[in-house]
C-alpha positions as CSV (number, residue, x, y, z in Angstrom):
1,M,28.4,5.1,-7.5
2,I,24.8,5.2,-8.5
3,L,23.2,3.2,-6.5
4,N,25.5,6.1,-3.6
5,G,23.3,9.0,-5.8
6,L,19.9,7.5,-5.3
7,M,20.8,6.7,-1.7
8,A,21.5,10.2,-1.6
9,V,18.1,11.8,-3.2
10,S,16.2,9.4,-0.9
11,D,17.6,10.4,2.4
12,A,17.2,14.0,1.3
13,L,13.8,13.5,0.1
14,W,13.1,11.7,3.4
15,G,14.8,13.8,5.9
16,T,13.2,15.9,8.4
17,P,10.8,17.6,6.0
18,M,8.6,14.6,4.8
19,I,8.9,13.5,7.9
20,V,6.7,16.7,9.7
21,V,4.9,17.1,6.7
22,L,3.3,13.6,6.4
23,V,3.1,13.5,10.4
24,S,1.1,17.0,10.4
25,M,-1.1,16.3,7.3
26,G,-2.4,13.0,8.9
27,L,-2.4,15.3,12.3
28,Y,-4.7,17.1,11.0
29,L,-6.3,15.7,8.6
30,S,-7.2,12.8,12.1
31,I,-8.8,16.5,13.9
32,R,-10.5,17.8,11.4
33,F,-12.5,14.6,10.8
34,H,-12.8,13.9,14.6
35,F,-10.4,11.2,14.7
36,Y,-13.8,9.3,13.0
37,Y,-10.7,7.3,11.2
38,N,-8.9,6.9,14.5
39,F,-10.4,5.4,16.9
40,R,-13.3,7.0,16.9
41,H,-16.5,4.6,15.7
42,I,-14.4,2.0,15.2
43,G,-17.8,-0.6,14.7
44,F,-19.2,1.1,11.7
45,H,-15.9,0.7,10.6
46,F,-16.2,-2.7,10.9
47,R,-19.6,-4.3,9.3
48,N,-18.1,-1.4,6.7
49,T,-14.9,-2.6,5.6
50,F,-14.6,-6.3,7.6
51,G,-18.1,-6.7,7.8
52,K,-18.8,-6.5,4.4
53,M,-16.0,-9.2,2.8
54,F,-19.2,-11.9,1.6
55,Q,-21.1,-9.1,-0.4
56,R,-21.0,-10.1,-3.6
57,H,-22.9,-6.6,-4.3
58,G,-24.3,-3.6,-3.4
59,S,-25.6,-0.3,-3.9
60,G,-25.0,2.6,-6.2
61,Q,-22.7,2.3,-9.0
62,G,-19.5,0.9,-9.8
63,S,-17.1,-2.1,-11.4
64,V,-16.9,-4.6,-8.8
65,S,-17.4,-4.8,-4.9
66,G,-16.5,-2.6,-2.3
67,F,-14.4,-5.2,-1.0
68,A,-12.7,-6.4,-4.6
69,A,-11.8,-3.0,-5.1
70,A,-10.4,-3.1,-1.0
71,C,-8.6,-6.4,-2.2
72,T,-7.4,-4.7,-5.3
73,A,-6.1,-2.2,-3.1
74,M,-5.0,-4.8,-0.5
75,A,-2.2,-6.3,-2.9
76,N,-0.7,-2.8,-3.1
77,T,-0.4,-2.8,1.1
78,I,0.2,-6.9,1.8
79,G,3.4,-7.5,0.3
80,V,6.9,-7.6,0.8
81,G,6.9,-4.1,2.7
82,N,5.4,-5.7,5.6
83,I,8.4,-8.9,4.9
84,G,11.3,-7.5,3.5
85,G,9.8,-3.3,4.4
86,V,10.0,-3.4,8.3
87,A,12.8,-5.6,7.9
88,T,14.9,-3.3,7.0
89,A,13.3,-0.7,8.8
90,I,14.4,-2.1,12.1
91,V,18.0,-3.4,10.3
92,S,18.6,0.3,9.5
93,G,17.0,2.7,11.9
94,G,16.0,-0.2,15.2
95,P,13.3,-1.7,17.7
96,G,12.4,2.2,17.4
97,A,11.3,2.7,13.8
98,V,8.5,0.0,14.5
99,F,6.6,2.9,16.0
100,W,7.4,5.6,13.9
101,M,5.0,2.7,12.0
102,W,2.5,2.8,14.2
103,V,2.6,6.6,14.2
104,S,2.2,6.5,10.9
105,G,-0.4,4.0,10.1
106,C,-2.2,5.4,12.9
107,L,-2.2,9.2,11.0
108,G,-2.5,7.5,7.4
109,M,-5.9,6.5,8.3
110,S,-7.6,9.0,7.3
111,T,-5.0,10.0,5.2
112,K,-5.9,7.1,2.8
113,A,-10.1,8.1,3.6
114,C,-9.2,11.0,1.9
115,E,-7.8,9.3,-1.0
116,I,-10.4,6.8,-1.3
117,I,-13.2,10.1,-1.6
118,L,-11.0,11.6,-4.8
119,G,-11.4,8.6,-6.2
120,Q,-14.5,8.5,-5.6
121,R,-16.3,11.7,-6.7
122,F,-13.2,12.4,-9.9
123,R,-14.0,9.2,-11.2
124,V,-14.8,8.6,-15.0
125,K,-17.0,5.9,-17.1
126,Y,-15.0,4.5,-20.0
127,S,-18.1,2.8,-22.5
128,E,-16.4,2.1,-25.2
129,S,-13.0,0.7,-24.7
130,M,-13.7,-0.7,-21.2
131,D,-16.5,-0.6,-19.5
132,E,-15.8,0.2,-16.4
133,Y,-15.4,2.6,-14.0
134,M,-11.7,4.3,-13.2
135,C,-9.3,7.0,-11.7
136,D,-5.9,7.7,-10.9
137,R,-3.5,10.2,-10.3
138,S,-4.0,11.9,-13.5
139,F,-7.9,12.4,-13.5
140,V,-7.7,14.1,-10.2
141,M,-5.0,16.5,-12.0
142,R,-7.8,16.7,-14.9
143,N,-11.5,17.2,-13.4
144,A,-10.3,18.7,-10.2
145,L,-8.2,21.5,-11.4
146,G,-8.2,21.3,-15.0
147,W,-4.8,21.1,-15.3
148,R,-4.8,18.7,-18.9
149,K,-0.8,19.1,-19.8
150,G,0.4,17.7,-16.4
151,A,-1.8,15.2,-15.9
152,F,-1.0,14.0,-19.3
153,L,2.4,14.3,-19.0
154,L,2.7,13.0,-14.6
155,A,0.9,9.9,-16.2
156,I,3.3,8.8,-18.5
157,A,5.9,9.2,-15.5
158,C,3.7,7.1,-13.7
159,F,3.5,4.1,-16.6
160,T,7.3,4.0,-17.6
161,L,8.7,4.6,-13.8
162,G,5.9,2.9,-11.8
163,P,7.3,-1.0,-12.7
164,W,10.5,-0.3,-11.9
165,T,9.4,-0.5,-7.8
166,C,7.9,-3.7,-8.5
167,S,11.6,-4.9,-8.6
168,V,11.7,-4.6,-4.7
169,Q,8.9,-7.8,-4.8
170,T,10.9,-9.9,-7.0
171,E,14.1,-9.4,-5.3
172,S,12.0,-10.5,-1.6
173,V,11.0,-13.9,-3.7
174,V,14.1,-15.0,-5.5
175,G,15.9,-14.5,-1.9
176,A,13.1,-16.3,0.0
177,L,13.5,-18.6,-2.3
178,R,16.9,-19.4,-2.7
179,E,17.0,-18.9,1.3
180,A,14.8,-21.6,1.4
181,F,14.7,-24.3,-1.1
182,G,17.6,-23.3,-2.8
183,I,15.7,-22.5,-6.5
184,D,17.6,-20.7,-9.3
185,P,17.0,-17.3,-9.0
186,L,16.9,-17.0,-13.0
187,W,13.4,-19.7,-13.0
188,S,12.7,-18.5,-9.9
189,A,11.7,-14.9,-11.4
190,A,10.9,-16.5,-14.4
191,F,7.8,-18.1,-13.2
192,L,6.9,-15.0,-10.9
193,G,6.9,-13.4,-14.2
194,L,5.0,-16.0,-16.1
195,T,1.5,-16.2,-13.4
196,C,1.7,-12.4,-13.0
197,F,1.3,-11.8,-17.1
198,V,-1.5,-14.4,-17.4
199,T,-3.6,-13.3,-14.0
200,I,-3.3,-9.7,-15.7
201,F,-4.5,-10.5,-18.9
202,G,-8.0,-11.3,-17.9
203,G,-8.2,-7.4,-16.3
204,L,-9.8,-5.6,-13.8
205,R,-12.4,-8.9,-13.3
206,R,-10.0,-11.6,-13.2
207,I,-7.6,-9.3,-11.5
208,S,-10.0,-8.4,-8.3
209,A,-11.6,-11.9,-8.2
210,V,-8.3,-13.7,-7.7
211,M,-7.6,-10.3,-5.0
212,E,-11.0,-11.1,-3.1
213,R,-10.0,-14.7,-2.7
214,V,-5.6,-15.6,-2.3
215,V,-5.7,-11.7,-0.3
216,P,-7.4,-12.6,2.9
217,L,-6.1,-15.8,3.0
218,M,-3.0,-15.5,2.7
219,A,-2.9,-12.4,4.9
220,L,-4.3,-14.8,8.1
221,L,-2.2,-17.3,7.6
222,Y,1.1,-15.1,7.9
223,I,-1.3,-13.5,10.9
224,L,-1.4,-17.2,12.7
225,G,2.4,-17.9,11.9
226,G,3.5,-15.2,13.3
227,L,0.5,-15.1,17.2
228,A,2.8,-19.2,17.0
229,I,6.4,-17.1,17.3
230,L,5.2,-14.3,20.2
231,V,3.4,-17.6,22.0
232,Q,6.7,-19.7,22.2
233,H,8.6,-16.0,23.7
234,L,5.6,-14.8,26.0
235,P,7.7,-13.9,28.3
236,Q,9.8,-11.3,26.2
237,V,7.2,-9.7,24.8
238,P,6.8,-6.5,27.2
239,E,10.0,-5.8,27.1
240,T,9.8,-5.7,23.3
241,L,7.3,-3.4,23.8
242,E,8.7,-1.5,25.9
243,L,12.3,-1.8,24.2
244,I,10.4,0.1,20.9
245,V,9.3,2.7,22.5
246,R,12.3,4.1,24.9
247,S,14.0,2.9,21.1
248,A,11.7,5.7,19.8
249,F,13.2,7.9,21.6
250,T,16.4,7.1,22.2
251,P,19.7,6.1,20.3
252,M,20.0,2.6,20.5
253,A,23.5,1.8,20.9
254,G,25.8,-1.0,18.3
255,V,25.1,-4.1,19.8
256,G,26.7,-7.9,18.5
257,G,25.4,-7.3,14.7
258,F,23.4,-4.2,14.6
259,A,25.5,-1.1,14.3
260,G,22.9,1.1,16.1
261,A,20.4,3.7,15.6
262,T,19.5,7.3,16.3
263,V,16.2,9.0,17.0
264,K,16.3,10.3,13.9
265,D,17.2,6.7,11.7
266,A,14.3,5.2,13.4
267,M,11.7,8.1,12.1
268,R,12.5,8.4,8.6
269,Y,12.6,4.3,7.8
270,G,10.0,4.0,11.4
271,I,7.7,6.4,8.9
272,A,9.2,6.1,5.1
273,R,8.7,2.4,5.5
274,G,5.7,2.5,7.0
275,L,4.1,4.5,4.3
276,Y,5.7,1.4,1.3
277,S,3.7,-0.5,3.8
278,N,0.4,0.3,3.9
279,D,0.7,3.7,0.6
280,A,-1.6,6.2,2.8
281,G,-0.5,9.5,1.7
282,T,0.4,7.7,-1.9
283,G,-2.3,8.0,-4.5
284,Y,-2.9,4.7,-4.4
285,G,-6.5,4.2,-2.7
286,I,-7.5,6.9,-5.5
287,I,-7.0,4.1,-7.8
288,A,-8.5,0.8,-7.0
289,H,-11.4,2.3,-4.6
290,A,-12.7,4.4,-7.7
291,T,-14.3,1.0,-9.3
292,A,-16.1,0.1,-6.4
293,R,-19.7,0.3,-6.0
294,T,-21.4,2.1,-3.0
295,D,-24.0,4.9,-1.8
296,H,-22.1,7.2,-1.0
297,P,-17.6,7.5,-1.4
298,V,-17.4,7.8,1.8
299,R,-19.1,4.8,3.0
300,Q,-16.6,3.5,0.9
301,A,-13.3,5.5,2.3
302,S,-14.2,3.5,5.6
303,W,-11.3,0.9,4.2
304,G,-8.9,4.1,5.2
305,W,-9.3,2.7,8.3
306,G,-9.9,-0.9,7.3
307,E,-6.9,-1.2,5.2
308,V,-4.5,0.7,7.6
309,F,-5.7,-1.3,10.1
310,L,-4.8,-4.6,9.1
311,D,-1.3,-3.9,7.2
312,T,0.7,-1.3,9.5
313,I,-0.7,-2.2,13.0
314,V,-1.6,-6.3,11.8
315,V,0.6,-7.6,9.7
316,C,3.8,-5.3,10.3
317,S,3.9,-5.5,14.2
318,V,3.9,-9.3,13.5
319,T,6.7,-9.3,11.1
320,A,8.6,-6.8,14.3
321,L,7.5,-9.0,17.1
322,S,9.0,-11.5,15.0
323,L,12.8,-10.1,14.6
324,L,12.9,-8.8,16.9
325,L,11.7,-11.9,19.9
326,T,13.8,-14.0,18.1
327,N,17.0,-11.6,17.9
328,S,17.5,-12.3,13.5
329,Y,18.2,-8.9,13.5
330,I,21.7,-8.9,15.4
331,D,22.6,-12.3,15.5
332,Y,22.2,-12.4,11.3
333,P,24.7,-9.5,10.3
334,G,24.6,-9.9,6.2
335,V,21.4,-10.5,6.2
336,D,18.4,-8.0,5.3
337,S,14.7,-7.4,3.8
338,A,12.9,-10.5,3.5
339,S,15.4,-13.1,3.6
340,L,15.9,-12.1,7.0
341,T,12.6,-12.4,8.4
342,T,13.2,-15.7,6.7
343,V,15.5,-16.6,8.9
344,A,13.2,-15.1,11.6
345,F,10.8,-17.7,11.7
346,R,13.2,-20.9,10.3
347,I,14.6,-19.6,13.8
348,S,11.4,-20.7,15.6
349,F,9.4,-23.6,13.3
350,G,12.8,-24.9,11.6
351,D,12.8,-25.9,8.2
352,W,9.4,-25.8,8.2
353,G,9.3,-22.0,8.6
354,A,11.7,-21.4,6.6
355,W,9.4,-22.8,3.9
356,F,6.3,-20.9,4.8
357,M,7.9,-17.9,4.7
358,A,8.9,-18.8,1.0
359,I,5.6,-19.3,0.4
360,A,4.7,-16.3,1.6
361,I,6.9,-13.3,0.8
362,T,6.5,-15.3,-3.0
363,V,2.0,-15.2,-2.8
364,F,2.3,-11.7,-1.5
365,A,5.2,-10.6,-3.8
366,W,2.6,-12.1,-6.6
367,T,0.0,-10.3,-5.7
368,T,1.5,-6.8,-5.2
369,I,3.0,-6.7,-8.6
370,I,-0.4,-7.9,-9.9
371,G,-2.1,-4.3,-8.5
372,M,0.4,-2.2,-8.9
373,Y,-0.2,-3.3,-12.8
374,Y,-3.5,-2.2,-12.0
375,S,-2.5,1.1,-10.8
376,C,0.1,1.4,-14.1
377,E,-2.9,1.3,-15.8
378,K,-5.2,3.6,-15.1
379,S,-2.5,6.0,-16.4
380,V,-2.6,4.0,-20.2
381,N,-5.9,4.1,-19.3
382,Y,-5.7,8.3,-18.9
383,A,-3.0,9.3,-21.7
384,F,-5.2,7.0,-24.6
385,G,-8.5,8.0,-23.9
386,D,-11.8,5.6,-23.6
387,T,-10.3,5.0,-28.0
388,R,-9.3,2.1,-29.7
389,R,-6.0,2.2,-29.4
390,N,-6.5,2.5,-25.4
391,R,-7.1,-1.5,-25.1
392,R,-4.2,-2.2,-28.0
393,A,-2.0,0.0,-25.6
394,T,-2.9,-1.5,-22.6
395,K,-2.0,-5.1,-24.3
396,V,1.8,-4.3,-25.0
397,Y,1.9,-2.7,-21.4
398,M,1.9,-5.4,-19.5
399,I,5.2,-7.0,-21.7
400,Y,6.8,-3.6,-20.7
401,Y,5.1,-4.0,-17.4
402,M,6.2,-7.0,-16.4
403,I,9.6,-6.9,-18.3
404,P,12.0,-4.7,-14.9
405,C,10.1,-7.6,-12.0
406,V,11.2,-10.1,-14.5
407,V,15.4,-8.7,-15.5
408,L,16.1,-7.2,-11.7
409,Y,15.4,-10.0,-9.9
410,N,18.9,-9.8,-9.1
411,A,19.7,-6.2,-8.0
412,K,21.0,-4.5,-4.1
413,A,18.1,-4.9,-2.0
414,D,19.6,-1.1,-1.1
415,A,19.0,0.5,-4.5
416,L,16.1,-1.1,-5.1
417,W,14.5,0.5,-1.9
418,A,16.1,3.9,-2.5
419,M,14.5,3.8,-5.9
420,T,11.4,3.0,-4.5
421,D,11.4,6.2,-2.2
422,I,12.1,7.4,-4.2
423,L,8.5,7.6,-6.5
424,S,7.0,6.7,-3.6
425,A,8.5,10.8,-2.3
426,I,6.6,11.6,-5.4
427,Y,3.8,10.6,-5.5
428,V,3.0,11.7,-1.9
429,M,3.7,15.9,-2.9
430,I,1.2,14.9,-5.6
431,T,-1.0,13.3,-3.3
432,I,-0.9,16.1,-1.1
433,L,-1.7,19.2,-3.0
434,F,-4.9,17.3,-4.3
435,I,-5.8,16.5,-0.5
436,V,-4.5,20.8,0.1
437,T,-6.9,22.1,-2.6
438,Q,-9.6,19.8,-2.5
439,R,-9.9,19.9,1.2
440,K,-12.9,21.4,1.1
441,E,-14.7,18.9,-0.7
442,I,-13.8,16.5,0.7
443,F,-14.9,17.8,4.6
444,R,-18.4,18.6,2.9
445,L,-18.7,14.6,1.3
446,F,-17.2,13.8,5.0
447,N,-20.3,16.1,6.6
448,D,-22.5,15.1,3.6
449,F,-22.8,12.1,5.1
450,W,-22.4,11.9,8.8
451,F,-24.9,14.5,9.1
452,R,-27.5,13.7,6.4
453,F,-26.3,11.1,4.7
454,L,-26.4,8.6,7.2
455,P,-29.1,10.5,9.2
456,A,-31.5,9.7,6.6
457,Q,-31.2,6.4,5.7
458,E,-31.3,5.1,9.0
459,R,-34.7,6.4,9.4
460,G,-35.2,4.5,6.4
461,E,-35.4,7.4,3.6
462,N,-32.8,7.2,0.3
463,P,-31.2,10.9,-0.2
464,P,-29.4,11.6,-3.2
465,V,-25.9,11.9,-3.2
466,V,-24.8,15.3,-3.3
467,A,-23.2,15.5,-6.3
468,Y,-19.7,13.2,-6.8
469,G,-18.1,10.6,-9.5
470,T,-18.4,11.4,-13.2
471,V,-20.4,14.1,-12.9
472,P,-19.2,17.6,-15.3
473,V,-16.2,18.8,-13.2
474,K,-13.3,21.4,-13.6
475,G,-11.6,20.7,-16.9
476,E,-13.7,18.3,-18.1
477,R,-16.6,19.0,-21.2
478,K,-20.0,17.8,-20.6
C-alpha cells in the first residue's frame, strides 16, 4: 500500500511536465552560455578541472582547494546511482533510457554550472563556530530572495529528510556483498555505518581529504573494469549503441525476462536516473563548491562540465554497456539495482568480477553517504547559525544521520528509489526557482569572467572580482 503510494507520487512528479521543464531549462541555459559548458572551450575546462587534480592550493578565498571541493561533490555524483541507478533505468525504461541519460547529462552541464556560481556568489563564512565558507539552498533563499522563514523551514526539511535517501546506498551495498561474498546484511550495514561515522566526525577537512584520494582512484578502477567488458564484446558494441538510440525513439517489445518499455518510460527513467546520478538541477552543486578556493565563481563552474562528463558520459555509460553487452537485464529478470551490475561483471569475469563489483559498490556508496552528510550538515549549520549551538547540534546530527543508513538496509529497492525520486523532484523545483530568479546575476558573473576578468589575466593583469561571496546581499544584515 505504502509502496504503491510512493510510486504513484514519484510517477506524477517525474511525468511529462518535469521532463519538459528539465530539458527546456538545460537547453535554455546552454544557449545563454553560448554552449561554453557543453562542447565549447573544452580545453579550458579540462585544464581548470582534471588538469588541477594535484594542485593543493589556489588563488582567492575559500576553505579547501577547488579540486577537493569537486571531489566532495563527486562523492555525491559518482556512486550507486552510476551502478544501481543505471541498472534500474534499463530494467524499467529499456536500453533507450541510456540515450536520455546522455541528453540529461549534456544539458545538465550548464545547469550544474549555474549551481556552482550561485554557491560561490551567495556563500557566507562561519568564523565563530567552524571557520568555514559555506552555502546551501537555504542560504541562497535568504541571501538572494530574502525569504528568511522559508529558508529556515527548508533547512529543517533538508536535514530531516535527507538521510533517508541514503538508504538507497546501503541497500545496494548489502545486496552486492551478499551476492559476492555471502556476507550477512546486518554486518555489512553495521560496518558501513561505523566507518562513515568515523569519517564525518572529522568535519569538512577530513571529508575532503578522504574524498580527493578515494573518489578518483575508485572511479578509474571501475572505468577500467567496464572497458575490459567492452573489449570482450567489441564486435557487438556498434549494434548495442544502435539499439540505445533506436529504443530512445521507438517502443521496445518484451524479450526474455525484460517486460518491454515505451518511449515515455525510456525518457522518464533515463532523465530521472541521470539526474540522480549527476545531481544537475538538484542544488547539491551549490553546497559542495561553495567551500572552494578560487579567484572567480565562473572558473570553479568549469566543474559543471567536469563532474557531469565524468559521471554521466563516462561512468554511467560504462555501466550501461556492461549490462547491455552481457544481456544480464534480459537473462536475469528477478535481479535489479546494483545486484544486476554485479551479475554482469560475474558473467564477464567469474567470481573475480563479482568480488570487484562488491568492493566498488561498497566504496562508491561509502563516499556518497559521506558526501550527502556534508550536504545535510549545511542545513543544520543554517538553522543554528554561527554559534556554539551549531557545534553541539552538528555532533548530535551525525548520530541521527546514520540511523536510516543502517536501519533501512533491507528495505525494497523500489520503495527507496521512489522516495529518492520524490525528494530529488522537490530539490529540482527549488533549484529552478533560484536559477530563474537569479539568472541576471548568473549571466552578469559569466560575462564578467569571460569578457573582462579572464582577458585581463591573460594580459598579466589581476582585476578585482565583481562583487561575489560573503558580501552584503538582499536579506542579509551588514
